[in-house]
C-alpha positions as CSV (number, residue, x, y, z in Angstrom):
1,M,31.7,18.1,78.5
2,S,29.1,20.3,76.8
3,L,30.3,23.2,79.0
4,F,33.8,22.6,77.8
5,F,32.9,22.7,74.2
6,R,30.8,25.8,74.7
7,L,33.7,27.6,76.3
8,L,36.0,26.4,73.5
9,R,33.6,27.8,70.9
10,I,33.6,31.2,72.8
11,L,37.4,31.2,72.9
12,L,37.5,30.4,69.2
13,A,35.1,33.2,68.4
14,V,37.1,35.7,70.4
15,G,40.3,34.5,68.9
16,M,39.1,34.6,65.3
17,L,37.7,38.1,65.9
18,A,41.1,39.2,67.3
19,W,42.8,37.6,64.3
20,V,40.6,39.4,61.8
21,V,41.3,42.8,63.5
22,R,45.0,42.2,63.5
23,Q,44.9,41.5,59.8
24,M,43.7,45.0,59.0
25,Q,45.7,48.1,59.0
26,W,45.4,50.0,62.3
27,E,45.6,53.3,60.3
28,Q,42.4,52.4,58.5
29,M,40.6,51.6,61.7
30,A,41.8,54.8,63.3
31,R,40.6,56.9,60.4
32,F,37.1,55.3,60.3
33,D,34.5,57.9,61.2
34,W,32.0,56.2,63.6
35,T,30.1,59.5,63.9
36,G,29.2,59.2,60.2
37,L,26.9,56.3,60.8
38,S,23.5,56.7,59.2
39,P,20.7,56.4,61.7
40,S,18.1,55.7,58.9
41,W,20.1,52.8,57.5
42,I,20.7,51.5,61.0
43,G,17.0,51.6,61.7
44,L,16.4,49.8,58.4
45,A,18.9,47.1,59.4
46,F,17.0,46.5,62.7
47,F,13.7,46.5,60.8
48,F,15.0,43.8,58.4
49,G,16.3,41.8,61.4
50,G,12.8,41.8,63.0
51,L,11.2,41.0,59.6
52,S,13.5,38.0,59.2
53,L,12.4,36.7,62.7
54,L,8.7,37.1,61.7
55,G,9.5,35.1,58.6
56,W,11.2,32.3,60.5
57,A,8.2,32.0,62.7
58,G,6.0,32.1,59.6
59,R,7.8,29.3,57.8
60,W,7.6,27.1,60.9
61,W,3.9,27.8,61.0
62,W,3.5,26.4,57.5
63,F,5.8,23.4,58.3
64,V,3.7,22.6,61.5
65,R,0.6,22.6,59.3
66,V,2.3,20.0,57.1
67,Y,1.7,17.6,60.0
68,G,-1.9,18.9,60.6
69,L,-1.1,20.8,63.8
70,R,-2.9,24.1,64.2
71,V,-0.7,26.1,66.5
72,P,-1.4,29.8,66.9
73,F,1.1,32.0,65.1
74,R,1.7,34.0,68.3
75,E,2.9,30.9,70.1
76,L,5.3,30.0,67.3
77,L,6.6,33.5,67.2
78,R,7.2,33.4,71.0
79,L,9.1,30.1,70.7
80,T,11.0,31.4,67.7
81,M,12.2,34.4,69.7
82,F,13.1,32.1,72.6
83,A,15.1,29.9,70.1
84,D,16.8,32.8,68.6
85,F,17.9,33.9,72.0
86,F,19.4,30.5,72.8
87,N,20.9,30.1,69.3
88,L,22.7,33.4,69.4
89,Y,23.9,33.5,73.0
90,F,23.9,30.0,74.5
91,L,23.2,26.7,73.0
92,G,23.5,27.0,69.2
93,P,20.9,25.7,66.7
94,L,20.5,22.2,68.1
95,G,19.9,23.5,71.6
96,A,17.5,26.1,70.2
97,D,15.6,23.3,68.6
98,G,15.5,21.5,71.9
99,V,13.9,24.6,73.4
100,R,11.2,24.7,70.7
101,L,10.5,21.0,71.0
102,L,10.3,21.1,74.8
103,H,7.9,24.0,75.0
104,L,5.6,23.0,72.1
105,A,5.5,19.4,73.3
106,R,4.0,20.5,76.5
107,S,0.9,21.6,74.6
108,Y,1.0,18.7,72.2
109,P,2.5,15.7,74.1
110,E,1.2,13.1,71.6
111,Q,2.7,14.9,68.6
112,R,6.4,14.9,69.4
113,G,7.2,13.2,66.1
114,A,5.3,15.7,64.2
115,I,7.0,18.6,66.0
116,V,10.5,17.1,65.3
117,G,9.5,16.7,61.7
118,S,8.5,20.3,61.5
119,L,11.9,21.3,62.9
120,V,13.6,19.2,60.3
121,L,11.6,20.9,57.6
122,D,12.5,24.2,59.2
123,H,16.2,23.6,58.7
124,V,15.6,22.3,55.2
125,G,13.6,25.5,54.5
126,G,16.5,27.6,55.6
127,L,18.9,25.8,53.3
128,F,16.4,26.1,50.4
129,G,16.0,29.8,50.9
130,G,19.8,30.2,50.7
131,F,20.0,28.0,47.6
132,I,17.4,30.1,45.8
133,L,19.0,33.4,46.7
134,Y,22.5,32.2,45.7
135,A,21.1,30.8,42.4
136,C,19.4,34.1,41.6
137,F,22.1,36.6,42.7
138,A,25.5,34.7,42.6
139,G,26.5,36.6,39.5
140,E,26.2,39.9,41.5
141,S,28.1,38.7,44.6
142,G,31.6,39.3,43.5
143,L,32.7,36.1,45.1
144,P,36.1,34.7,44.0
145,V,35.9,32.4,41.0
146,A,37.6,29.6,43.0
147,I,34.7,29.8,45.5
148,T,31.9,30.0,43.0
149,S,33.3,27.0,41.0
150,V,33.3,24.9,44.2
151,V,29.8,26.0,45.2
152,N,28.4,25.5,41.7
153,T,29.9,22.0,41.6
154,T,28.6,20.8,44.9
155,L,25.3,22.7,45.0
156,P,23.4,20.3,42.6
157,F,24.5,17.3,44.7
158,V,23.3,19.0,47.9
159,V,20.0,20.0,46.3
160,L,19.5,16.4,45.1
161,V,20.2,14.9,48.5
162,T,17.9,17.4,50.1
163,F,15.0,16.7,47.9
164,L,15.5,12.9,48.2
165,G,15.2,13.5,52.0
166,L,12.0,15.5,51.4
167,G,10.7,12.6,49.3
168,I,11.2,10.2,52.2
169,I,9.4,12.6,54.5
170,M,6.5,13.5,52.2
171,E,5.9,10.7,49.8
172,P,4.3,7.4,51.0
173,P,5.5,5.4,47.9
174,I,9.1,6.5,48.6
175,Q,8.6,5.7,52.3
176,R,7.5,2.2,51.5
177,L,10.4,1.7,49.1
178,F,12.8,3.0,51.7
179,G,11.4,0.5,54.2
180,R,12.0,-2.4,51.8
181,I,15.7,-1.7,51.3
182,P,17.7,-4.3,53.3
183,G,19.4,-2.8,56.3
184,L,17.1,0.3,56.3
185,R,13.9,-1.1,57.7
186,R,14.8,-0.3,61.2
187,I,15.8,3.2,60.3
188,A,12.5,3.6,58.4
189,A,10.6,2.4,61.4
190,Q,12.4,4.9,63.6
191,M,11.7,7.7,61.1
192,A,8.0,6.9,60.8
193,P,6.8,9.6,63.2
194,L,8.4,12.2,60.8
195,F,6.5,11.0,57.8
196,A,3.8,13.3,56.3
197,G,1.3,12.7,53.6
198,T,1.4,13.8,50.0
199,F,-1.6,16.1,50.4
200,R,0.6,18.4,52.5
201,H,2.6,19.8,49.6
202,P,0.8,23.2,49.5
203,W,1.9,23.8,53.1
204,L,5.4,22.6,52.3
205,F,6.0,24.9,49.3
206,S,4.4,27.8,51.1
207,G,6.9,27.3,53.9
208,F,9.7,27.3,51.4
209,A,8.5,30.6,49.8
210,V,8.3,32.3,53.2
211,S,11.7,30.9,54.1
212,T,13.2,32.5,51.0
213,L,11.7,35.9,51.9
214,S,12.8,35.7,55.5
215,T,16.3,34.6,54.6
216,A,16.4,37.5,52.2
217,S,15.3,39.8,55.0
218,A,18.2,38.6,57.2
219,F,20.7,39.2,54.5
220,A,19.2,42.6,53.8
221,A,19.9,43.5,57.4
222,Y,23.6,43.1,56.6
223,W,23.2,45.1,53.4
224,A,21.5,48.0,55.3
225,A,24.3,47.7,58.0
226,A,26.9,48.0,55.2
227,R,25.2,51.1,53.9
228,A,25.0,52.5,57.4
229,V,28.8,52.5,57.6
230,G,29.2,54.0,54.2
231,A,29.8,51.0,52.0
232,D,28.4,51.5,48.5
233,L,26.9,48.1,47.9
234,G,23.8,46.9,46.1
235,L,21.2,44.6,47.7
236,P,21.6,41.9,44.9
237,Q,25.3,41.8,45.7
238,M,24.7,41.1,49.3
239,L,21.9,38.6,48.5
240,G,24.4,36.6,46.4
241,L,27.3,36.8,48.8
242,M,25.6,36.1,52.1
243,P,24.4,32.5,51.4
244,A,28.0,31.4,51.0
245,V,29.1,33.3,54.1
246,D,26.1,32.0,56.1
247,L,26.7,28.4,55.1
248,V,30.3,28.5,56.3
249,A,29.5,30.5,59.4
250,S,26.8,27.9,60.4
251,L,29.5,25.3,61.0
252,P,29.7,24.6,64.8
253,I,33.1,26.3,65.1
254,S,32.4,29.4,67.1
255,V,29.4,31.0,68.9
256,S,26.8,32.0,66.3
257,G,29.5,32.1,63.6
258,L,31.3,35.1,65.2
259,G,34.8,35.5,63.9
260,V,34.1,33.2,60.9
261,R,31.5,35.5,59.4
262,E,33.7,38.5,60.0
263,G,36.8,36.9,58.5
264,L,34.9,35.9,55.3
265,L,33.2,39.3,54.9
266,V,36.5,41.1,55.4
267,E,38.1,38.8,52.8
268,W,35.3,38.6,50.2
269,L,33.5,41.9,50.7
270,G,36.3,44.2,52.0
271,S,38.3,43.9,48.7
272,Q,35.3,44.7,46.4
273,P,34.7,48.2,44.9
274,G,32.6,50.4,47.2
275,S,33.8,48.7,50.4
276,S,36.8,48.5,52.6
277,P,37.9,45.8,55.1
278,V,37.0,48.1,58.0
279,Q,33.5,48.7,56.5
280,A,33.1,45.0,55.9
281,L,34.0,44.2,59.6
282,S,31.7,46.9,60.9
283,A,28.8,45.8,58.6
284,S,29.2,42.2,59.8
285,L,29.1,43.2,63.5
286,L,26.3,45.7,63.1
287,G,24.2,43.2,61.0
288,F,24.7,40.6,63.6
289,A,23.5,43.1,66.2
290,A,20.5,44.0,64.1
291,I,19.3,40.3,64.3
292,G,20.7,39.6,67.8
293,L,18.6,42.4,69.3
294,W,15.5,40.4,68.6
295,G,17.0,37.4,70.3
296,L,17.6,39.6,73.4
297,I,13.9,40.6,73.3
298,G,13.1,36.9,73.1
299,G,15.2,36.2,76.2
300,L,13.4,38.9,78.1
301,W,10.1,37.5,77.0
302,L,11.2,34.1,78.3
303,L,12.0,35.6,81.7
304,F,8.7,37.4,81.8
305,S,6.9,34.2,80.9
306,K,8.6,32.3,83.7
307,R,7.3,34.8,86.2
308,Q,3.8,34.0,85.1
């Protein structure tokens, strides 16, 4: 069944990419000058892609410290690259988390709950980074008013629920209160391995800060890719636009958001001054490649490690 859904997501990704291409004028695509790509901007895009991966490993390092685990950064970087490979090319984010849990639990078999908790915080940190960037740069994004009004209405609710969840994980008084609520005691008992103490807040907020920077680096890779294909866009514009695009593309519809991300960028970015639909599509694919290259390196590292 999992193979069926994986194939379905691949077909959906290919189908949506084909649909996006068909929506554009073939004359525009034919006139696009691929020889005009800027090598320096392409190099910068791949640099930002690598920097984002370092940041993702760094935020996980802080979240692992929330639970008192002292895992070497090199090991977390290795597992992050493995996970990026599986996330981009095979299993999606949940399968990538399984890879991280499986490998790290081999070294810390008694700390599975803490490892799962760090992975939960890792996802929360990614959302937090996107929230911060959107809040700071949404005014520069050029998103349609209909989109920003929906996001601005729902965002406070999402932030509230997120921080309530963090309170359950981080605050013993809230944990005890949660356990006293009728019907939730069993859930509280099952979640107990994920609970951390209040004295871990410095590590938590440091992880959130690193997450914001690493998320900004990932979005900057798309900005540099857009500049590489000749789009005249500012970095604040992309930092305000990409959180909304990334949130929708993260839905488990296609493989790594392919097709969904391209359709949104063609629609939202391609119509803005300084950009065209063809440039938006090219920037999306090139930005994905700038991050995906590091996932391929992670896959090669995985193969090399198996031989050892």
